[in-house]
ZALUM-713293 format. One record per residue (C-alpha): x, y, z. Coordinates in nm, 4 decimals, decimal comma, always signed. Example, Ala and Ser with C-alpha at 12.3 -4.5 7.8 and 13.67 -1.06 7.14 Angstrom:
% ZALUM-713293
      east     north        up
   +1,2300   -0,4500   +0,7800
   +1,3670   -0,1060   +0,7140
***
This chain:
% ZALUM-713293
      east     north        up
   -3,2118   -8,7995   -3,9434
   -3,4513   -8,8176   -4,2136
   -3,3686   -8,8255   -4,5763
   -3,6423   -8,7316   -4,8426
   -3,6111   -8,8695   -5,2005
   -3,8702   -8,6599   -5,3924
   -3,9436   -8,7610   -5,7772
   -4,2368   -8,6085   -5,9927
   -4,3501   -8,8308   -6,2586
   -4,6670   -8,8280   -6,4779
   -4,8445   -8,5915   -6,2025
   -4,7722   -8,7881   -5,9180
   -4,5108   -8,6839   -5,6372
   -4,3152   -8,9745   -5,4913
   -4,1860   -8,9279   -5,1640
   -3,9195   -9,2002   -5,0467
   -3,8552   -9,1526   -4,6809
   -3,5236   -9,2856   -4,5103
   -3,4597   -9,2803   -4,1553
   -3,6697   -9,1787   -3,8529
   -3,9855   -8,9536   -3,8852
   -4,0224   -8,8029   -3,5481
   -4,0573   -8,4893   -3,3553
   -3,7035   -8,3665   -3,4838
   -3,7627   -8,4337   -3,8258
   -4,1262   -8,3979   -3,9201
   -4,0576   -7,9969   -3,9862
   -3,9288   -8,1332   -4,3203
   -4,2561   -8,2481   -4,4352
   -4,4404   -7,9673   -4,2661
   -4,2149   -7,6578   -4,3610
   -4,0916   -7,7987   -4,7099
   -4,3380   -8,0585   -4,8475
   -4,6532   -7,9203   -4,7600
   -4,5850   -7,5818   -4,9260
   -4,4436   -7,7496   -5,2153
   -4,7709   -7,9359   -5,2721
   -4,9736   -7,6501   -5,2180
   -4,7784   -7,4082   -5,4438
   -4,7665   -7,6497   -5,7279
   -5,1180   -7,7833   -5,6751
   -4,9958   -8,1417   -5,6711
   -5,2832   -8,3797   -5,6322
   -5,1401   -8,7092   -5,6194
   -4,8719   -8,8358   -5,3652
   -4,7020   -9,1569   -5,2861
   -4,5068   -9,1951   -4,9703
   -4,2606   -9,4932   -4,9973
   -4,1847   -9,6157   -4,6552
   -3,9468   -9,9104   -4,7374
   -3,6264   -9,7171   -4,5724
   -3,8207   -9,5603   -4,2927
   -3,6986   -9,7055   -3,9370
   -3,9382   -9,5575   -3,7178
   -4,2251   -9,3154   -3,6747
   -4,3824   -9,1330   -3,3785
   -4,7089   -8,9157   -3,3280
   -4,5364   -8,5944   -3,4785
   -4,4406   -8,8047   -3,7559
   -4,8112   -8,9424   -3,7883
   -4,9356   -8,5807   -3,7769
   -4,6865   -8,4564   -4,0366
   -4,8239   -8,6951   -4,2745
   -5,1753   -8,6003   -4,1891
   -5,0684   -8,2403   -4,2683
   -4,9688   -8,3489   -4,6157
   -5,2794   -8,5522   -4,6495
   -5,4642   -8,2377   -4,5725
   -5,2732   -8,0532   -4,8577
   -5,3472   -8,3120   -5,1021
   -5,7091   -8,2949   -5,0054
   -5,7114   -7,9209   -5,0656
   -5,5812   -7,9841   -5,4215
   -5,8651   -8,2604   -5,4454
   -5,6250   -8,5377   -5,4813
   -5,5237   -8,8724   -5,3543
   -5,2572   -9,0040   -5,1186
   -5,1196   -9,3402   -5,0832
   -4,8587   -9,5075   -4,8545
   -4,6342   -9,8299   -5,0030
   -4,4026  -10,0619   -4,8572
   -4,5068  -10,0142   -4,4787
   -4,3497  -10,2570   -4,2767
   -4,5195  -10,4576   -3,9940
   -4,3774  -10,2702   -3,7154
   -4,4471   -9,9213   -3,8719
   -4,8048  -10,0470   -3,9485
   -4,8678  -10,1041   -3,5519
   -4,8096   -9,7240   -3,5079
   -5,0087   -9,6128   -3,8084
   -5,3305   -9,7499   -3,7297
   -5,4980   -9,4264   -3,6844
   -5,4089   -9,3015   -4,0129
   -5,6817   -9,3595   -4,2646
   -5,4809   -9,3609   -4,5869
   -5,4717   -9,6647   -4,8305
   -5,1578   -9,8695   -4,8280
   -5,0062  -10,1084   -5,0977
   -4,7522  -10,3278   -5,1279
   -4,5187  -10,1109   -5,3748
   -4,5289   -9,7952   -5,6171
   -4,6643   -9,9990   -5,8926
   -4,9829  -10,1060   -5,7103
   -4,9740   -9,7340   -5,5765
   -5,0160   -9,6094   -5,9203
   -5,3112   -9,8632   -5,9843
   -5,4910   -9,6999   -5,6714
   -5,4250   -9,3492   -5,7598
   -5,5585   -9,3916   -6,1426
   -5,4278   -9,0521   -6,2564
***
């Protein structure tokens, strides 16, 4: 089960993930989040993965899909609070990672 807490503030969409991002739950990003990004022309996205318990290849693909949507809008994406366990699975994702949402704001520099 995956829960998403979305907050849009100062031109940045914060997506806080809670649960497991896998084949069963990645549709939430692909079918809900990507269209929202494209429709509203969101340029900046920060994923907070503090409460994310696990991720598989489908979950990684879903994150890459949101990265493509952000790139379409000529924006930036950032991951924060990625645990050591999750980071092992996320080696192939070339997205900047930061310690927390505040440092993510500095990276994005809206």
